[in-house]
Every structure is written in structure tokens, then in C-alpha cells.
C-alpha positions in Angstrom: 17.2 -107.3 20.5 18.9 -110.4 19.4 21.6 -109.8 16.7 23.1 -112.4 14.4 25.8 -112.1 11.7 24.4 -113.4 8.5 27.0 -112.3 6.0 30.8 -111.6 5.9 33.5 -111.3 3.3 36.9 -112.4 4.5 38.3 -112.2 0.9 37.7 -108.4 0.9 39.6 -108.0 4.1 42.5 -109.9 2.6 42.5 -108.1 -0.8 41.8 -104.6 0.4 42.7 -102.2 3.2 39.5 -101.6 5.2 39.6 -98.0 6.5 36.2 -97.8 8.1 33.5 -100.3 9.2 29.9 -99.7 9.9 27.3 -101.7 11.8 23.9 -101.7 10.2 20.5 -103.4 10.7 17.6 -104.5 8.5 14.1 -105.7 9.3 13.0 -108.9 7.6 9.4 -110.1 7.2 7.7 -113.3 6.1 9.7 -116.0 4.4 13.0 -114.1 4.7 13.0 -114.3 8.5 11.8 -117.9 8.5 14.7 -118.9 6.3 17.3 -117.1 8.5 15.8 -118.4 11.8 15.8 -122.0 10.5 19.6 -121.9 9.8 21.8 -123.6 12.4 24.8 -121.7 13.6 
């Protein structure tokens, strides 16, 4: 499966001590996936 980072929050890492991180996934359908796939990275 192809994974792609679509959101991050560098301010939170600067302002707070991050004790744990988790990797999660979601399934998108229809216009949501079309919008993300059309973005250039």
C-alpha cells in the first residue's frame, strides 16, 4: 500500500513535549481521495 503524509503540526512539537507517537490510517472515498491524489508533493 502506498502511504503519504497529508498532515503535520511542527508547532506542537516545538511547544509541547511529545511523549508518544502513533501511526494511524484512514480510508478515503470519492472526492476526498481525488483531492489528495491531485496535490503535488
